[in-house]
PQR file with spaces between the fields and no chain letter, atoms N, CA, C, O and H, PARSE charges and radii, in Angstrom:
ATOM       1  N    MET     1      40.222  101.872  111.530 -0.4000 1.5000
ATOM       2  CA   MET     1      40.656  100.769  112.043 -0.0000 2.0000
ATOM       3  C    MET     1      42.008  100.896  110.446  0.5500 1.7000
ATOM       4  O    MET     1      41.845  101.199  109.264 -0.5500 1.4000
ATOM       5  N    THR     2      42.868  100.611  111.013 -0.4000 1.5000
ATOM       6  CA   THR     2      44.005  100.435  110.107 -0.0000 2.0000
ATOM       7  C    THR     2      45.272   99.088  109.749  0.5500 1.7000
ATOM       8  O    THR     2      45.939   98.470  110.578 -0.5500 1.4000
ATOM       9  H    THR     2      43.001  100.366  111.973  0.4000 1.0000
ATOM      10  N    ALA     3      45.275   98.986  108.654 -0.4000 1.5000
ATOM      11  CA   ALA     3      46.266   97.825  108.514 -0.0000 2.0000
ATOM      12  C    ALA     3      47.309   97.933  107.522  0.5500 1.7000
ATOM      13  O    ALA     3      48.135   97.174  107.015 -0.5500 1.4000
ATOM      14  H    ALA     3      44.732   99.489  107.981  0.4000 1.0000
ATOM      15  N    GLY     4      47.057   98.857  107.448 -0.4000 1.5000
ATOM      16  CA   GLY     4      48.218   99.374  106.296 -0.0000 2.0000
ATOM      17  C    GLY     4      47.923   99.741  104.905  0.5500 1.7000
ATOM      18  O    GLY     4      48.559  100.371  104.060 -0.5500 1.4000
ATOM      19  H    GLY     4      46.386   99.474  107.860  0.4000 1.0000
ATOM      20  N    ALA     5      46.377   98.966  104.912 -0.4000 1.5000
ATOM      21  CA   ALA     5      45.602   99.075  103.444 -0.0000 2.0000
ATOM      22  C    ALA     5      44.612  100.099  103.808  0.5500 1.7000
ATOM      23  O    ALA     5      44.139  100.376  104.910 -0.5500 1.4000
ATOM      24  H    ALA     5      45.860   98.455  105.598  0.4000 1.0000
ATOM      25  N    ILE     6      44.357  100.711  102.390 -0.4000 1.5000
ATOM      26  CA   ILE     6      43.088  101.697  102.409 -0.0000 2.0000
ATOM      27  C    ILE     6      41.727  100.875  101.625  0.5500 1.7000
ATOM      28  O    ILE     6      41.551  100.475  100.474 -0.5500 1.4000
ATOM      29  H    ILE     6      44.742  100.487  101.495  0.4000 1.0000
ATOM      30  N    ILE     7      40.991  100.859  102.726 -0.4000 1.5000
ATOM      31  CA   ILE     7      39.850  100.298  101.901 -0.0000 2.0000
ATOM      32  C    ILE     7      38.437  101.602  102.436  0.5500 1.7000
ATOM      33  O    ILE     7      38.028  102.031  103.515 -0.5500 1.4000
ATOM      34  H    ILE     7      41.134  101.185  103.661  0.4000 1.0000
ATOM      35  N    PRO     8      38.201  101.759  101.428 -0.5600 1.5000
ATOM      36  CA   PRO     8      37.091  102.952  101.586  0.2800 2.0000
ATOM      37  C    PRO     8      35.857  102.550  102.074  0.5500 1.7000
ATOM      38  O    PRO     8      35.467  101.510  101.543 -0.5500 1.4000
ATOM      39  N    PHE     9      34.945  103.125  103.087 -0.4000 1.5000
ATOM      40  CA   PHE     9      33.916  102.456  103.204 -0.0000 2.0000
ATOM      41  C    PHE     9      32.584  103.235  103.337  0.5500 1.7000
ATOM      42  O    PHE     9      32.460  104.028  104.271 -0.5500 1.4000
ATOM      43  H    PHE     9      35.261  103.970  103.518  0.4000 1.0000
ATOM      44  N    GLU    10      31.416  103.014  102.298 -0.4000 1.5000
ATOM      45  CA   GLU    10      30.320  103.595  102.140 -0.0000 2.0000
ATOM      46  C    GLU    10      29.076  103.057  102.853  0.5500 1.7000
ATOM      47  O    GLU    10      29.028  101.958  103.407 -0.5500 1.4000
ATOM      48  H    GLU    10      31.517  102.370  101.539  0.4000 1.0000
ATOM      49  N    ILE    11      28.275  103.766  102.798 -0.4000 1.5000
ATOM      50  CA   ILE    11      27.015  103.254  104.060 -0.0000 2.0000
ATOM      51  C    ILE    11      26.502  102.122  103.452  0.5500 1.7000
ATOM      52  O    ILE    11      26.047  101.189  104.114 -0.5500 1.4000
ATOM      53  H    ILE    11      28.313  104.658  102.348  0.4000 1.0000
ATOM      54  N    GLU    12      26.546  102.133  101.994 -0.4000 1.5000
ATOM      55  CA   GLU    12      25.695  100.828  101.484 -0.0000 2.0000
ATOM      56  C    GLU    12      26.494   99.761  101.688  0.5500 1.7000
ATOM      57  O    GLU    12      26.204   98.831  100.936 -0.5500 1.4000
ATOM      58  H    GLU    12      26.916  102.891  101.457  0.4000 1.0000
ATOM      59  N    MET    13      27.462   99.528  102.480 -0.4000 1.5000
ATOM      60  CA   MET    13      28.005   98.559  102.816 -0.0000 2.0000
ATOM      61  C    MET    13      27.849   97.683  104.205  0.5500 1.7000
ATOM      62  O    MET    13      28.293   96.613  104.620 -0.5500 1.4000
ATOM      63  H    MET    13      27.697  100.284  103.090  0.4000 1.0000
ATOM      64  N    LEU    14      26.972   98.725  104.699 -0.4000 1.5000
ATOM      65  CA   LEU    14      26.776   98.479  105.882 -0.0000 2.0000
ATOM      66  C    LEU    14      26.049   97.317  106.307  0.5500 1.7000
ATOM      67  O    LEU    14      26.466   96.650  107.254 -0.5500 1.4000
ATOM      68  H    LEU    14      26.611   99.594  104.362  0.4000 1.0000
ATOM      69  N    ASP    15      24.999   97.015  105.690 -0.4000 1.5000
ATOM      70  CA   ASP    15      24.318   95.509  105.426 -0.0000 2.0000
ATOM      71  C    ASP    15      24.789   94.712  105.132  0.5500 1.7000
ATOM      72  O    ASP    15      24.897   93.895  106.046 -0.5500 1.4000
ATOM      73  H    ASP    15      24.661   97.557  104.921  0.4000 1.0000
ATOM      74  N    PRO    16      25.394   94.283  103.841 -0.5600 1.5000
ATOM      75  CA   PRO    16      26.705   92.960  103.755  0.2800 2.0000
ATOM      76  C    PRO    16      27.412   93.038  104.764  0.5500 1.7000
ATOM      77  O    PRO    16      27.287   91.957  105.339 -0.5500 1.4000
ATOM      78  N    VAL    17      28.113   93.707  105.347 -0.4000 1.5000
ATOM      79  CA   VAL    17      28.977   93.770  106.435 -0.0000 2.0000
ATOM      80  C    VAL    17      28.324   92.770  107.479  0.5500 1.7000
ATOM      81  O    VAL    17      28.737   91.656  107.801 -0.5500 1.4000
ATOM      82  H    VAL    17      28.215   94.586  104.881  0.4000 1.0000
ATOM      83  N    CYS    18      27.208   93.442  107.923 -0.4000 1.5000
ATOM      84  CA   CYS    18      26.705   92.926  109.046 -0.0000 2.0000
ATOM      85  C    CYS    18      26.123   91.502  109.033  0.5500 1.7000
ATOM      86  O    CYS    18      26.062   90.752  110.007 -0.5500 1.4000
ATOM      87  H    CYS    18      26.872   94.347  107.661  0.4000 1.0000
ATOM      88  N    ARG    19      25.612   91.186  107.499 -0.4000 1.5000
ATOM      89  CA   ARG    19      25.172   89.826  107.533 -0.0000 2.0000
ATOM      90  C    ARG    19      26.044   88.686  107.368  0.5500 1.7000
ATOM      91  O    ARG    19      25.681   87.512  107.289 -0.5500 1.4000
ATOM      92  H    ARG    19      25.662   91.795  106.708  0.4000 1.0000
ATOM      93  N    LEU    20      27.539   89.247  107.309 -0.4000 1.5000
ATOM      94  CA   LEU    20      28.665   88.311  107.381 -0.0000 2.0000
ATOM      95  C    LEU    20      29.538   88.449  109.048  0.5500 1.7000
ATOM      96  O    LEU    20      30.657   87.991  109.275 -0.5500 1.4000
ATOM      97  H    LEU    20      27.835   90.200  107.373  0.4000 1.0000
ATOM      98  N    LEU    21      28.754   89.118  109.937 -0.4000 1.5000
ATOM      99  CA   LEU    21      28.997   89.134  111.277 -0.0000 2.0000
ATOM     100  C    LEU    21      28.435   87.823  112.174  0.5500 1.7000
ATOM     101  O    LEU    21      27.411   87.361  111.670 -0.5500 1.4000
ATOM     102  H    LEU    21      27.845   89.491  109.753  0.4000 1.0000
ATOM     103  N    PRO    22      28.724   87.365  112.967 -0.5600 1.5000
ATOM     104  CA   PRO    22      28.109   86.161  113.605  0.2800 2.0000
ATOM     105  C    PRO    22      26.918   86.749  114.415  0.5500 1.7000
ATOM     106  O    PRO    22      27.275   87.612  115.217 -0.5500 1.4000
ATOM     107  N    GLN    23      25.819   86.527  114.395 -0.4000 1.5000
ATOM     108  CA   GLN    23      24.458   86.931  115.547 -0.0000 2.0000
ATOM     109  C    GLN    23      24.878   87.488  116.710  0.5500 1.7000
ATOM     110  O    GLN    23      24.549   88.629  117.037 -0.5500 1.4000
ATOM     111  H    GLN    23      25.529   85.825  113.744  0.4000 1.0000
ATOM     112  N    ASN    24      25.774   86.588  117.550 -0.4000 1.5000
ATOM     113  CA   ASN    24      26.139   87.127  118.926 -0.0000 2.0000
ATOM     114  C    ASN    24      26.869   88.232  118.989  0.5500 1.7000
ATOM     115  O    ASN    24      26.949   88.840  120.056 -0.5500 1.4000
ATOM     116  H    ASN    24      26.041   85.661  117.284  0.4000 1.0000
ATOM     117  N    LEU    25      27.709   88.796  117.525 -0.4000 1.5000
ATOM     118  CA   LEU    25      28.370   89.881  117.445 -0.0000 2.0000
ATOM     119  C    LEU    25      27.310   91.038  117.608  0.5500 1.7000
ATOM     120  O    LEU    25      27.672   92.080  118.154 -0.5500 1.4000
ATOM     121  H    LEU    25      27.644   88.302  116.658  0.4000 1.0000
ATOM     122  N    GLY    26      26.005   90.897  117.152 -0.4000 1.5000
ATOM     123  CA   GLY    26      25.076   91.963  116.929 -0.0000 2.0000
ATOM     124  C    GLY    26      24.478   92.207  118.198  0.5500 1.7000
ATOM     125  O    GLY    26      23.602   93.070  118.261 -0.5500 1.4000
ATOM     126  H    GLY    26      25.711   90.050  116.708  0.4000 1.0000
ATOM     127  N    ASN    27      24.841   91.531  119.298 -0.4000 1.5000
ATOM     128  CA   ASN    27      24.253   91.722  121.066 -0.0000 2.0000
ATOM     129  C    ASN    27      25.238   92.882  121.197  0.5500 1.7000
ATOM     130  O    ASN    27      24.688   93.817  121.779 -0.5500 1.4000
ATOM     131  H    ASN    27      25.552   90.829  119.248  0.4000 1.0000
ATOM     132  N    SER    28      26.321   93.112  120.908 -0.4000 1.5000
ATOM     133  CA   SER    28      27.404   93.807  121.710 -0.0000 2.0000
ATOM     134  C    SER    28      27.437   95.110  121.590  0.5500 1.7000
ATOM     135  O    SER    28      26.613   95.546  120.786 -0.5500 1.4000
ATOM     136  H    SER    28      26.768   92.353  120.436  0.4000 1.0000
ATOM     137  N    ARG    29      28.273   96.082  122.241 -0.4000 1.5000
ATOM     138  CA   ARG    29      28.536   96.968  122.417 -0.0000 2.0000
ATOM     139  C    ARG    29      29.446   97.844  121.235  0.5500 1.7000
ATOM     140  O    ARG    29      30.667   97.723  121.336 -0.5500 1.4000
ATOM     141  H    ARG    29      28.943   95.727  122.893  0.4000 1.0000
ATOM     142  N    LEU    30      28.858   98.827  119.986 -0.4000 1.5000
ATOM     143  CA   LEU    30      29.590   98.907  118.738 -0.0000 2.0000
ATOM     144  C    LEU    30      31.027   98.730  118.920  0.5500 1.7000
ATOM     145  O    LEU    30      31.733   98.083  118.145 -0.5500 1.4000
ATOM     146  H    LEU    30      27.866   98.926  119.904  0.4000 1.0000
ATOM     147  N    SER    31      31.491   99.405  120.111 -0.4000 1.5000
ATOM     148  CA   SER    31      33.304   99.214  120.453 -0.0000 2.0000
ATOM     149  C    SER    31      33.503   97.962  120.367  0.5500 1.7000
ATOM     150  O    SER    31      34.431   97.585  119.652 -0.5500 1.4000
ATOM     151  H    SER    31      30.918   99.930  120.741  0.4000 1.0000
ATOM     152  N    ARG    32      32.698   97.001  121.060 -0.4000 1.5000
ATOM     153  CA   ARG    32      33.481   95.733  120.499 -0.0000 2.0000
ATOM     154  C    ARG    32      33.101   95.310  119.124  0.5500 1.7000
ATOM     155  O    ARG    32      33.912   94.674  118.451 -0.5500 1.4000
ATOM     156  H    ARG    32      31.943   97.307  121.641  0.4000 1.0000
ATOM     157  N    ILE    33      32.306   95.519  118.810 -0.4000 1.5000
ATOM     158  CA   ILE    33      31.980   95.330  117.262 -0.0000 2.0000
ATOM     159  C    ILE    33      33.242   95.379  116.551  0.5500 1.7000
ATOM     160  O    ILE    33      33.984   94.422  116.333 -0.5500 1.4000
ATOM     161  H    ILE    33      31.648   96.036  119.358  0.4000 1.0000
ATOM     162  N    VAL    34      33.466   96.965  116.104 -0.4000 1.5000
ATOM     163  CA   VAL    34      34.550   97.158  115.450 -0.0000 2.0000
ATOM     164  C    VAL    34      36.114   97.226  116.019  0.5500 1.7000
ATOM     165  O    VAL    34      37.204   97.446  115.491 -0.5500 1.4000
ATOM     166  H    VAL    34      32.863   97.742  116.281  0.4000 1.0000
ATOM     167  N    ASP    35      35.746   96.978  117.119 -0.4000 1.5000
ATOM     168  CA   ASP    35      37.279   95.904  117.613 -0.0000 2.0000
ATOM     169  C    ASP    35      37.475   94.898  117.233  0.5500 1.7000
ATOM     170  O    ASP    35      38.678   94.757  117.014 -0.5500 1.4000
ATOM     171  H    ASP    35      34.861   96.799  117.548  0.4000 1.0000
ATOM     172  N    ASP    36      36.871   93.993  117.002 -0.4000 1.5000
ATOM     173  CA   ASP    36      36.345   92.374  116.876 -0.0000 2.0000
ATOM     174  C    ASP    36      37.344   92.397  115.116  0.5500 1.7000
ATOM     175  O    ASP    36      37.186   93.252  114.245 -0.5500 1.4000
ATOM     176  H    ASP    36      35.894   94.107  117.180  0.4000 1.0000
ATOM     177  N    ARG    37      38.065   91.501  115.064 -0.4000 1.5000
ATOM     178  CA   ARG    37      38.801   91.188  113.920 -0.0000 2.0000
ATOM     179  C    ARG    37      37.792   90.683  112.844  0.5500 1.7000
ATOM     180  O    ARG    37      37.934   91.207  111.739 -0.5500 1.4000
ATOM     181  H    ARG    37      38.194   90.806  115.772  0.4000 1.0000
ATOM     182  N    ARG    38      36.993   89.942  112.944 -0.4000 1.5000
ATOM     183  CA   ARG    38      35.725   89.936  112.218 -0.0000 2.0000
ATOM     184  C    ARG    38      35.138   90.776  111.220  0.5500 1.7000
ATOM     185  O    ARG    38      34.981   90.476  110.036 -0.5500 1.4000
ATOM     186  H    ARG    38      36.878   89.517  113.842  0.4000 1.0000
ATOM     187  N    PHE    39      34.735   92.153  111.935 -0.4000 1.5000
ATOM     188  CA   PHE    39      34.419   93.341  111.506 -0.0000 2.0000
ATOM     189  C    PHE    39      35.316   93.752  110.436  0.5500 1.7000
ATOM     190  O    PHE    39      34.750   93.937  109.359 -0.5500 1.4000
ATOM     191  H    PHE    39      34.863   92.398  112.897  0.4000 1.0000
ATOM     192  N    ALA    40      36.881   93.986  110.470 -0.4000 1.5000
ATOM     193  CA   ALA    40      37.533   94.531  109.329 -0.0000 2.0000
ATOM     194  C    ALA    40      37.521   93.166  108.598  0.5500 1.7000
ATOM     195  O    ALA    40      37.699   93.502  107.428 -0.5500 1.4000
ATOM     196  H    ALA    40      37.341   93.836  111.345  0.4000 1.0000
ATOM     197  N    GLU    41      37.405   91.743  108.624 -0.4000 1.5000
ATOM     198  CA   GLU    41      37.568   90.763  107.681 -0.0000 2.0000
ATOM     199  C    GLU    41      36.018   91.201  106.834  0.5500 1.7000
ATOM     200  O    GLU    41      36.096   91.404  105.623 -0.5500 1.4000
ATOM     201  H    GLU    41      37.260   91.470  109.575  0.4000 1.0000
ATOM     202  N    ALA    42      35.195   91.277  107.251 -0.4000 1.5000
ATOM     203  CA   ALA    42      33.718   91.549  106.662 -0.0000 2.0000
ATOM     204  C    ALA    42      34.024   92.516  105.705  0.5500 1.7000
ATOM     205  O    ALA    42      33.901   92.524  104.480 -0.5500 1.4000
ATOM     206  H    ALA    42      35.132   91.112  108.236  0.4000 1.0000
ATOM     207  N    VAL    43      34.507   93.444  106.620 -0.4000 1.5000
ATOM     208  CA   VAL    43      34.553   95.117  105.761 -0.0000 2.0000
ATOM     209  C    VAL    43      35.578   95.045  104.211  0.5500 1.7000
ATOM     210  O    VAL    43      35.394   95.709  103.191 -0.5500 1.4000
ATOM     211  H    VAL    43      34.607   93.437  107.615  0.4000 1.0000
ATOM     212  N    TYR    44      36.673   94.008  104.472 -0.4000 1.5000
ATOM     213  CA   TYR    44      37.748   94.085  103.142 -0.0000 2.0000
ATOM     214  C    TYR    44      36.822   93.304  102.274  0.5500 1.7000
ATOM     215  O    TYR    44      36.745   93.718  101.117 -0.5500 1.4000
ATOM     216  H    TYR    44      36.823   93.469  105.301  0.4000 1.0000
ATOM     217  N    LYS    45      36.020   92.145  102.619 -0.4000 1.5000
ATOM     218  CA   LYS    45      35.480   90.962  101.834 -0.0000 2.0000
ATOM     219  C    LYS    45      34.540   91.831  101.347  0.5500 1.7000
ATOM     220  O    LYS    45      34.775   91.976  100.147 -0.5500 1.4000
ATOM     221  H    LYS    45      36.082   91.809  103.559  0.4000 1.0000
ATOM     222  N    VAL    46      33.358   92.641  101.764 -0.4000 1.5000
ATOM     223  CA   VAL    46      32.717   93.638  100.929 -0.0000 2.0000
ATOM     224  C    VAL    46      33.230   94.240  100.141  0.5500 1.7000
ATOM     225  O    VAL    46      32.986   93.996   98.959 -0.5500 1.4000
ATOM     226  H    VAL    46      33.167   92.523  102.738  0.4000 1.0000
ATOM     227  N    ALA    47      34.028   95.137  100.461 -0.4000 1.5000
ATOM     228  CA   ALA    47      34.743   95.788   99.469 -0.0000 2.0000
ATOM     229  C    ALA    47      35.515   95.497   98.458  0.5500 1.7000
ATOM     230  O    ALA    47      35.820   96.296   97.572 -0.5500 1.4000
ATOM     231  H    ALA    47      34.226   95.335  101.421  0.4000 1.0000
ATOM     232  N    LEU    48      35.873   94.349   98.529 -0.4000 1.5000
ATOM     233  CA   LEU    48      36.643   93.891   97.601 -0.0000 2.0000
ATOM     234  C    LEU    48      35.686   93.029   96.548  0.5500 1.7000
ATOM     235  O    LEU    48      36.056   92.705   95.419 -0.5500 1.4000
ATOM     236  H    LEU    48      35.626   93.700   99.249  0.4000 1.0000
ATOM     237  N    ALA    49      34.576   92.762   97.039 -0.4000 1.5000
ATOM     238  CA   ALA    49      33.625   91.982   96.457 -0.0000 2.0000
ATOM     239  C    ALA    49      33.043   93.042   95.287  0.5500 1.7000
ATOM     240  O    ALA    49      33.047   92.853   94.071 -0.5500 1.4000
ATOM     241  H    ALA    49      34.275   93.025   97.955  0.4000 1.0000
ATOM     242  N    GLY    50      32.645   93.971   95.867 -0.4000 1.5000
ATOM     243  CA   GLY    50      31.860   95.387   95.286 -0.0000 2.0000
ATOM     244  C    GLY    50      32.786   95.830   94.416  0.5500 1.7000
ATOM     245  O    GLY    50      33.934   95.484   94.137 -0.5500 1.4000
ATOM     246  H    GLY    50      32.642   94.125   96.855  0.4000 1.0000
ATOM     247  N    SER    51      31.752   97.006   93.894 -0.4000 1.5000
ATOM     248  CA   SER    51      33.370   97.662   92.805 -0.0000 2.0000
ATOM     249  C    SER    51      33.491   99.220   93.429  0.5500 1.7000
ATOM     250  O    SER    51      33.534  100.208   92.696 -0.5500 1.4000
ATOM     251  H    SER    51      30.819   97.287   94.121  0.4000 1.0000
ATOM     252  N    VAL    52      33.547   99.294   95.093 -0.4000 1.5000
ATOM     253  CA   VAL    52      34.295  100.314   95.600 -0.0000 2.0000
ATOM     254  C    VAL    52      35.676  100.409   95.393  0.5500 1.7000
ATOM     255  O    VAL    52      36.330  101.449   95.318 -0.5500 1.4000
ATOM     256  H    VAL    52      33.513   98.492   95.689  0.4000 1.0000
ATOM     257  N    MET    53      36.194   98.920   95.281 -0.4000 1.5000
ATOM     258  CA   MET    53      37.685   99.142   94.966 -0.0000 2.0000
ATOM     259  C    MET    53      38.076   99.273   93.238  0.5500 1.7000
ATOM     260  O    MET    53      39.219   99.201   92.787 -0.5500 1.4000
ATOM     261  H    MET    53      35.662   98.075   95.342  0.4000 1.0000
ATOM     262  N    ASP    54      36.816   99.481   92.430 -0.4000 1.5000
ATOM     263  CA   ASP    54      37.371  100.039   91.494 -0.0000 2.0000
ATOM     264  C    ASP    54      37.685  101.291   91.174  0.5500 1.7000
ATOM     265  O    ASP    54      38.293  101.563   90.139 -0.5500 1.4000
ATOM     266  H    ASP    54      35.888   99.539   92.797  0.4000 1.0000
ATOM     267  N    ARG    55      37.284  102.203   92.069 -0.4000 1.5000
ATOM     268  CA   ARG    55      37.051  103.703   92.032 -0.0000 2.0000
ATOM     269  C    ARG    55      38.308  104.038   92.767  0.5500 1.7000
ATOM     270  O    ARG    55      38.394  105.250   92.965 -0.5500 1.4000
ATOM     271  H    ARG    55      36.790  101.983   92.910  0.4000 1.0000
ATOM     272  N    MET    56      39.419  103.265   93.284 -0.4000 1.5000
ATOM     273  CA   MET    56      40.576  103.475   94.135 -0.0000 2.0000
ATOM     274  C    MET    56      41.449  103.653   93.058  0.5500 1.7000
ATOM     275  O    MET    56      41.437  102.990   92.020 -0.5500 1.4000
ATOM     276  H    MET    56      39.349  102.280   93.123  0.4000 1.0000
ATOM     277  N    GLY    57      42.487  104.909   93.443 -0.4000 1.5000
ATOM     278  CA   GLY    57      43.237  105.088   92.488 -0.0000 2.0000
ATOM     279  C    GLY    57      45.059  105.134   93.807  0.5500 1.7000
ATOM     280  O    GLY    57      45.136  105.652   94.921 -0.5500 1.4000
ATOM     281  H    GLY    57      42.497  105.447   94.286  0.4000 1.0000
ATOM     282  N    TYR    58      45.769  104.655   93.303 -0.4000 1.5000
ATOM     283  CA   TYR    58      47.134  105.143   93.851 -0.0000 2.0000
ATOM     284  C    TYR    58      47.802  105.783   93.494  0.5500 1.7000
ATOM     285  O    TYR    58      47.925  105.951   92.280 -0.5500 1.4000
ATOM     286  H    TYR    58      45.706  104.234   92.398  0.4000 1.0000
ATOM     287  N    PHE    59      48.577  106.467   94.447 -0.4000 1.5000
ATOM     288  CA   PHE    59      49.593  107.293   94.129 -0.0000 2.0000
ATOM     289  C    PHE    59      50.817  107.471   94.621  0.5500 1.7000
ATOM     290  O    PHE    59      50.799  107.859   95.789 -0.5500 1.4000
ATOM     291  H    PHE    59      48.477  106.331   95.433  0.4000 1.0000
ATOM     292  N    ASP    60      52.103  107.297   94.053 -0.4000 1.5000
ATOM     293  CA   ASP    60      53.140  106.793   94.657 -0.0000 2.0000
ATOM     294  C    ASP    60      53.681  108.446   94.685  0.5500 1.7000
ATOM     295  O    ASP    60      53.742  109.067   93.624 -0.5500 1.4000
ATOM     296  H    ASP    60      52.117  106.981   93.104  0.4000 1.0000
ATOM     297  N    ASP    61      54.062  109.089   95.987 -0.4000 1.5000
ATOM     298  CA   ASP    61      54.474  110.116   96.091 -0.0000 2.0000
ATOM     299  C    ASP    61      55.664  110.345   96.822  0.5500 1.7000
ATOM     300  O    ASP    61      55.850  111.413   97.406 -0.5500 1.4000
ATOM     301  H    ASP    61      54.012  108.584   96.849  0.4000 1.0000
ATOM     302  N    ARG    62      56.706  109.168   96.834 -0.4000 1.5000
ATOM     303  CA   ARG    62      58.142  109.151   97.650 -0.0000 2.0000
ATOM     304  C    ARG    62      58.728  109.992   96.560  0.5500 1.7000
ATOM     305  O    ARG    62      59.720  110.592   96.973 -0.5500 1.4000
ATOM     306  H    ARG    62      56.555  108.301   96.359  0.4000 1.0000
ATOM     307  N    GLY    63      58.428  110.255   95.219 -0.4000 1.5000
ATOM     308  CA   GLY    63      59.795  110.996   94.486 -0.0000 2.0000
ATOM     309  C    GLY    63      59.619  112.951   94.716  0.5500 1.7000
ATOM     310  O    GLY    63      60.068  113.889   94.056 -0.5500 1.4000
ATOM     311  H    GLY    63      57.622  109.768   94.883  0.4000 1.0000
ATOM     312  N    ARG    64      58.924  112.900   95.721 -0.4000 1.5000
ATOM     313  CA   ARG    64      58.358  114.230   95.822 -0.0000 2.0000
ATOM     314  C    ARG    64      58.728  115.177   96.915  0.5500 1.7000
ATOM     315  O    ARG    64      58.288  116.321   97.032 -0.5500 1.4000
ATOM     316  H    ARG    64      58.560  112.139   96.257  0.4000 1.0000
ATOM     317  N    LEU    65      59.953  114.324   98.045 -0.4000 1.5000
ATOM     318  CA   LEU    65      60.265  114.749   98.942 -0.0000 2.0000
ATOM     319  C    LEU    65      61.340  115.775   99.190  0.5500 1.7000
ATOM     320  O    LEU    65      61.570  116.164  100.335 -0.5500 1.4000
ATOM     321  H    LEU    65      60.310  113.394   97.950  0.4000 1.0000
């Protein structure tokens, strides 16, 4: 998925992400789940609440063209 923001995904995030999703979505095909906006929202929420974003670094490479 992409929204212009980089959010790393670690396998340990899967359980908390799934707990944030509505139960009726869990009965769907995987492609329907990952295309649902609530999946992306849950990934962002779990990443921001946990320490995964603390290990992110940003590099501005515009001056190297």
